C-alpha positions in Angstrom: 0.1 0.1 0.0 1.4 3.4 -1.0 0.5 6.1 1.5 1.2 9.8 1.7 0.8 11.8 4.8 -0.4 15.5 5.3 -0.4 17.3 8.4 -3.2 19.5 9.4 -2.8 23.0 11.2 -2.8 23.1 14.9 -6.3 24.6 15.0 -7.8 21.7 13.5 -7.1 19.9 16.8 -9.9 18.9 19.0 -8.8 20.2 22.5 -11.7 18.5 24.2 -10.0 15.1 23.2 -6.5 16.6 24.2 -5.6 16.0 20.4 -2.0 17.4 19.9 -1.6 16.5 16.3 -3.8 15.4 13.4 -2.8 14.0 10.0 -4.6 12.8 7.0 -3.1 9.4 5.5 -3.8 9.3 1.7 -4.0 5.9 0.5 -5.0 4.4 -2.9 -8.7 4.6 -2.5 -9.4 6.3 0.9 -8.4 9.3 3.2 -7.8 7.9 6.8 -7.5 10.6 9.6 -4.9 10.0 12.2 -5.1 11.6 15.5 -2.4 12.0 18.1 -3.7 12.5 21.6 -2.1 13.1 25.2 -3.8 11.1 27.8 -5.4 13.4 30.1 -8.5 12.7 32.4 -9.8 16.3 32.6 -9.2 16.8 28.8 -12.9 17.1 28.1 -13.8 19.3 30.9 -10.8 21.6 31.4 -8.6 23.4 28.8 -5.0 22.1 29.0 -2.9 25.2 28.8 0.2 23.4 29.2 -0.4 21.2 26.1 -1.6 24.0 23.8 0.6 27.0 23.7 -0.6 29.8 21.4 -0.6 29.0 17.9 -0.4 30.8 14.5 -3.7 32.5 13.6 -4.9 32.7 10.1 -4.7 36.6 10.0 -1.6 37.8 8.4 0.7 40.0 10.4 1.4 42.4 7.4 0.4 42.9 3.8 2.5 41.6 1.0 3.6 45.1 0.1 5.1 45.4 3.5 6.8 42.3 3.4 8.3 42.8 -0.1 9.1 46.3 1.2 11.5 44.6 3.8 9.4 45.2 6.9 9.2 42.5 9.6 6.7 41.7 12.2 6.0 38.6 14.6 3.4 36.3 13.5 -0.2 36.8 14.9 -1.1 34.0 17.3 -4.4 32.9 18.9 -5.1 30.9 21.9 -6.1 27.3 21.5 -8.7 27.7 24.0 -11.0 29.3 21.6 -10.9 26.1 19.5 -12.5 24.1 22.2 -14.8 21.3 20.9 -14.3 22.7 17.3 -12.2 21.2 14.4 -10.4 23.0 11.8 -13.2 22.4 9.3 -15.9 24.1 11.5 -13.9 27.3 12.4 -14.4 30.3 10.4 -11.6 31.9 8.4 -10.9 35.5 9.2 -12.0 37.9 6.5 -9.2 39.6 4.6 -8.6 43.1 5.8 -9.2 45.8 3.1 -5.9 47.3 4.5 -4.0 44.2 3.3 -5.4 44.1 -0.2 -3.4 46.8 -2.3 -5.3 49.0 -4.6 -4.6 48.6 -8.1 -5.2 51.1 -10.9 -6.1 49.0 -13.9 -5.9 51.6 -16.3 -2.2 52.4 -15.4 -1.4 48.7 -15.4 -2.9 48.2 -18.9 -0.7 51.1 -20.0 2.3 49.5 -18.5 1.7 46.4 -20.4 1.1 48.3 -23.6 4.5 50.0 -23.1 6.2 46.6 -22.4 4.6 45.2 -25.5 5.9 47.9 -27.8 9.3 47.6 -26.1 9.3 43.8 -26.8 8.4 44.3 -30.4 11.1 46.8 -30.9 13.6 44.4 -29.5 12.2 41.5 -31.6 12.8 43.6 -34.6 16.4 44.2 -33.7 17.0 40.6 -33.2 15.5 39.8 -36.5 17.7 42.2 -38.2 20.7 40.9 -36.4 20.0 37.3 -37.3 19.5 38.4 -40.8 22.9 40.0 -40.8 24.5 36.9 -39.3 22.9 34.8 -41.8 24.4 36.8 -44.6 27.7 36.6 -43.0 27.9 32.9 -42.4 26.8 32.3 -46.2 29.6 34.3 -47.5 
């Protein structure tokens, strides 16, 4: 049997079962969930803070423009206590902040594309001329 494994994010773990890791095993015809649990008696009634440190959230710490501009920021984290009794599939994904989505002027982008196309056509014409001259030199 060929099997591949895929780890799920920490927020996919069920803290009421003291689940510390969750994987999916992909076999030929089925997907088998694998659960790794820490044996705790009070896991179903009390949050186990020592087992679940804060984990990465699904909210970015900065915009792509800031990142490519050289900025750094620590990752946003969330408490696993808010995941109690939920699995990763039932948790809501945070909406994308409008501040993180760059505003793009489509008309200016289209003008840039048109300018680049003209430059490319000019360079291709020069290349064709040089290839023609090279062919004349290699024939004689």
